[in-house]
C-alpha positions as CSV (number, residue, x, y, z in Angstrom):
1,M,-82.4,45.5,163.1
2,I,-79.1,45.8,161.3
3,Q,-76.6,43.0,161.9
4,F,-73.1,44.5,162.3
5,G,-69.9,42.6,161.7
6,M,-66.1,43.1,161.6
7,P,-63.4,42.5,159.0
8,T,-60.5,40.1,159.4
9,L,-57.7,42.1,161.1
10,I,-54.0,41.9,160.7
11,E,-53.8,42.3,164.5
12,R,-56.1,39.3,165.1
13,P,-55.8,37.1,161.9
14,G,-56.7,33.7,163.4
15,F,-60.3,32.5,163.1
16,R,-60.7,31.8,166.8
17,A,-59.2,35.1,167.7
18,S,-61.5,36.9,165.3
19,L,-64.6,35.2,166.7
20,D,-63.5,36.1,170.3
21,L,-63.0,39.7,169.4
22,C,-66.3,39.8,167.5
23,N,-68.0,38.4,170.6
24,D,-66.2,40.9,172.9
25,L,-67.5,43.8,170.7
26,G,-71.0,42.5,170.7
27,L,-71.0,42.0,166.9
28,S,-72.8,39.3,164.9
29,F,-70.3,38.2,162.3
30,V,-66.8,38.2,160.9
31,E,-66.1,38.9,157.2
32,I,-63.2,36.5,156.6
33,N,-60.7,37.8,154.0
34,M,-59.6,35.3,151.4
35,N,-56.6,37.4,150.4
36,L,-54.9,36.0,153.5
37,P,-53.0,32.6,153.3
38,E,-54.9,31.1,156.3
39,Y,-58.2,31.6,154.6
40,Q,-57.4,29.8,151.4
41,I,-59.8,26.9,150.9
42,A,-57.1,24.2,151.2
43,A,-56.0,25.7,154.5
44,L,-59.4,25.7,156.2
45,D,-60.5,23.2,158.8
46,V,-64.2,23.4,157.9
47,S,-65.4,21.0,160.6
48,N,-63.6,22.9,163.3
49,M,-64.9,26.3,161.9
50,K,-68.4,24.9,162.0
51,K,-68.1,23.8,165.6
52,M,-66.7,27.2,166.6
53,L,-69.5,29.0,164.8
54,D,-72.2,26.7,166.4
55,D,-70.7,27.3,169.8
56,S,-70.5,31.1,169.4
57,G,-73.8,31.7,167.7
58,Q,-72.0,34.0,165.3
59,F,-71.7,33.6,161.5
60,V,-69.3,34.6,158.8
61,T,-69.4,36.4,155.4
62,I,-66.6,36.1,152.9
63,H,-64.5,38.7,151.2
64,L,-63.3,37.0,148.0
65,D,-59.7,37.5,146.8
66,E,-59.5,41.0,145.4
67,N,-57.4,39.7,142.4
68,L,-60.1,37.4,141.1
69,N,-60.9,38.1,137.4
70,I,-63.2,35.6,135.8
71,C,-63.1,37.5,132.5
72,D,-59.4,37.3,132.0
73,F,-58.4,36.6,128.4
74,N,-56.1,33.8,129.5
75,P,-58.5,30.8,129.9
76,L,-56.1,29.1,132.4
77,I,-56.4,32.2,134.7
78,A,-60.1,32.7,134.2
79,N,-60.8,29.0,134.9
80,A,-58.7,29.0,138.0
81,N,-60.5,32.1,139.3
82,M,-63.9,30.5,138.5
83,E,-63.0,27.3,140.2
84,T,-62.0,29.3,143.3
85,I,-65.4,31.0,143.4
86,L,-67.2,27.7,142.9
87,N,-65.2,26.1,145.7
88,T,-66.0,29.1,147.9
89,I,-69.7,28.5,147.2
90,T,-69.3,24.9,148.4
91,L,-67.7,26.3,151.6
92,A,-70.6,28.7,152.0
93,K,-73.1,25.8,151.8
94,Q,-71.1,24.0,154.5
95,L,-71.0,26.9,156.9
96,N,-74.3,28.6,156.1
97,I,-72.5,31.7,154.8
98,P,-75.1,34.2,153.4
99,I,-72.8,36.7,151.6
100,L,-69.8,36.4,149.3
101,N,-68.3,39.9,148.6
102,M,-66.5,40.4,145.4
103,H,-64.7,43.2,143.5
104,M,-65.6,43.8,139.9
105,A,-62.3,43.8,138.0
106,E,-61.8,46.6,135.5
107,G,-59.1,44.6,133.7
108,V,-56.1,45.9,131.8
109,Y,-56.1,49.2,129.9
110,F,-53.8,50.7,127.3
111,T,-52.7,54.3,127.9
112,L,-53.0,56.3,124.7
113,P,-52.0,60.0,124.4
114,D,-55.5,61.2,125.0
115,R,-57.3,58.4,126.9
116,K,-57.2,55.0,128.6
117,E,-58.5,52.2,126.4
118,F,-60.0,49.4,128.6
119,L,-59.7,46.0,127.0
120,F,-63.0,44.8,128.5
121,E,-64.7,47.7,126.8
122,K,-62.9,47.1,123.5
123,Y,-63.8,43.4,123.6
124,S,-67.2,43.9,125.2
125,S,-68.8,40.8,123.6
126,F,-66.1,38.6,125.1
127,Y,-66.5,40.3,128.5
128,L,-70.2,40.0,128.6
129,D,-70.2,36.4,127.4
130,K,-67.8,35.5,130.2
131,L,-70.0,37.2,132.8
132,Y,-73.0,35.4,131.5
133,E,-71.1,32.1,131.8
134,F,-70.0,33.1,135.3
135,R,-73.6,33.9,136.3
136,S,-74.9,30.6,135.0
137,L,-72.3,28.6,136.8
138,C,-72.9,30.4,140.1
139,E,-76.7,29.9,139.7
140,E,-76.1,26.2,139.2
141,A,-73.7,25.9,142.2
142,I,-75.9,28.0,144.6
143,G,-79.2,26.3,143.7
144,E,-81.8,26.9,146.3
145,N,-79.3,27.9,149.0
146,D,-79.5,31.3,150.6
147,I,-76.2,32.7,149.3
148,T,-75.8,36.0,147.5
149,I,-72.6,37.1,145.7
150,C,-72.5,40.9,146.3
151,I,-70.4,43.2,144.1
152,E,-68.6,45.9,146.0
153,N,-67.8,49.4,144.6
154,C,-64.1,50.2,144.8
155,G,-63.5,53.1,142.4
156,P,-65.9,54.8,140.0
157,Y,-67.6,52.1,137.8
158,R,-66.8,52.3,134.1
159,S,-69.7,52.0,131.7
160,F,-68.8,48.5,130.7
161,Q,-68.6,47.5,134.4
162,K,-72.1,48.9,135.0
163,E,-73.4,46.9,132.0
164,G,-71.7,43.8,133.4
165,I,-73.1,44.3,136.9
166,E,-76.6,44.8,135.5
167,L,-76.3,41.5,133.6
168,L,-75.3,39.7,136.9
169,L,-78.1,41.4,138.8
170,E,-80.7,39.8,136.6
171,S,-80.0,36.7,138.7
172,S,-81.3,36.4,142.3
173,C,-77.9,34.9,143.2
174,F,-76.2,38.4,142.8
175,G,-76.6,41.6,144.8
176,L,-74.7,44.7,145.7
177,T,-72.3,45.8,148.4
178,F,-72.3,49.6,149.1
179,D,-68.8,50.6,150.4
180,I,-69.5,54.1,151.7
181,G,-65.8,55.0,152.2
182,H,-64.8,54.0,148.7
183,D,-67.7,56.0,147.3
184,F,-66.7,59.0,149.3
185,S,-63.2,58.8,147.9
186,S,-64.7,58.5,144.4
187,D,-66.7,61.7,144.9
188,N,-69.8,59.7,145.3
189,A,-69.6,58.4,141.8
190,N,-71.4,55.1,142.4
191,E,-74.1,55.9,145.0
192,Q,-76.7,56.9,142.3
193,F,-76.1,53.6,140.4
194,I,-76.3,51.6,143.5
195,L,-79.5,53.2,144.8
196,A,-81.0,52.8,141.3
197,H,-80.7,49.1,142.1
198,R,-81.5,49.3,145.8
199,D,-83.7,46.2,145.7
200,K,-80.4,44.4,145.1
201,L,-78.5,46.1,148.0
202,K,-77.8,43.4,150.5
203,H,-74.5,44.3,152.2
204,M,-72.5,47.4,153.2
205,H,-69.0,48.2,154.2
206,V,-69.2,51.0,156.7
207,H,-66.2,53.2,157.7
208,D,-65.5,56.8,157.8
209,A,-63.2,58.7,155.4
210,N,-61.7,62.0,154.6
211,R,-59.8,63.4,151.7
212,K,-56.6,61.6,153.0
213,G,-58.0,58.1,153.3
214,N,-60.5,55.4,154.2
215,H,-61.3,52.9,156.9
216,L,-61.4,55.5,159.7
217,A,-63.3,55.0,162.9
218,L,-66.9,56.2,162.7
219,G,-67.2,59.9,163.5
220,T,-63.6,60.7,162.8
221,G,-64.1,61.6,159.1
222,E,-66.4,63.5,156.8
223,I,-69.1,61.0,155.9
224,D,-72.7,61.5,157.1
225,I,-72.7,58.0,158.7
226,A,-76.3,58.3,160.0
227,S,-77.8,58.8,156.5
228,K,-75.8,55.8,155.2
229,L,-77.0,53.6,158.1
230,E,-80.5,54.7,157.3
231,I,-80.1,53.2,153.8
232,A,-78.8,50.0,155.4
233,K,-81.8,49.9,157.8
234,Q,-84.3,50.4,154.9
235,N,-82.7,47.6,152.9
236,N,-82.1,45.2,155.8
237,C,-78.4,45.2,154.9
238,R,-75.7,43.4,156.9
239,C,-73.0,45.9,157.7
240,V,-69.3,45.2,158.1
241,L,-67.6,47.9,160.3
242,E,-64.6,47.9,158.0
243,I,-62.2,49.6,160.3
244,K,-58.8,47.9,160.3
245,T,-57.7,48.2,163.9
246,I,-59.0,46.9,167.2
247,E,-59.0,50.4,168.7
248,G,-60.8,51.8,165.8
249,L,-63.4,49.1,165.9
250,K,-64.0,49.6,169.6
251,Q,-64.4,53.3,169.0
252,S,-66.9,52.7,166.2
253,V,-69.0,50.2,168.1
254,G,-69.2,52.7,170.9
255,R,-70.7,55.3,168.6
256,L,-73.4,53.2,167.0
257,L,-76.1,54.2,169.5
258,E,-75.6,57.8,168.5
259,Y,-76.9,57.1,165.1
260,E,-80.4,56.0,166.3
261,I,-80.6,53.0,164.1
262,Y,-82.1,50.5,166.5
């Protein structure tokens, strides 16, 4: 059976409030968002979080800061980002967190008269070497723990990003997140790539979308939600109902039975 969770909401940003809403909605987990100040490592009361999770019977996944770029050409920036991820792996061990969700940075590009020149593609050896180093450090930090770093699709993957992702996926510590709304907005540019590696698909961000935007309540956009949830079921994915309002979440949870996934 698919485990469904919810994202961190601006309407309910506190950890206790998130867990309470998660429980009220009958969901299994909260994906805490490390873009927010209260979810920075130094701000967390880990022992209190552990007690709340033990008491509630719920768990959390983590959405890593969207700005992280472990391949930055500035070593001070790259090292700080790497340290942040390693510290988050330590947190995941402490709280039995199974999934760390991350974006795959496309980096800076130069706009030329006829094209965009992406620096990670221009300096591909540097880019791939940094990803190999990242992979090795994460493998060492995760060890035998059941933790997977899942890479989420945001826009259409560039060729150098696909090459980098495939390098990471050679390790059992890495997997994929399929964000169905982002893919819809990208004219389904990434679904074929993701399903070609479906043995690595561990996590999904589920929300409806139309030509105007994402993160809509299920059934209010243009996505064939049932077919996407069937993919989740086949791959035993955890699914975040990534709708950003309480009302939208309630509406989406109420529609889940319609998709005959249980």
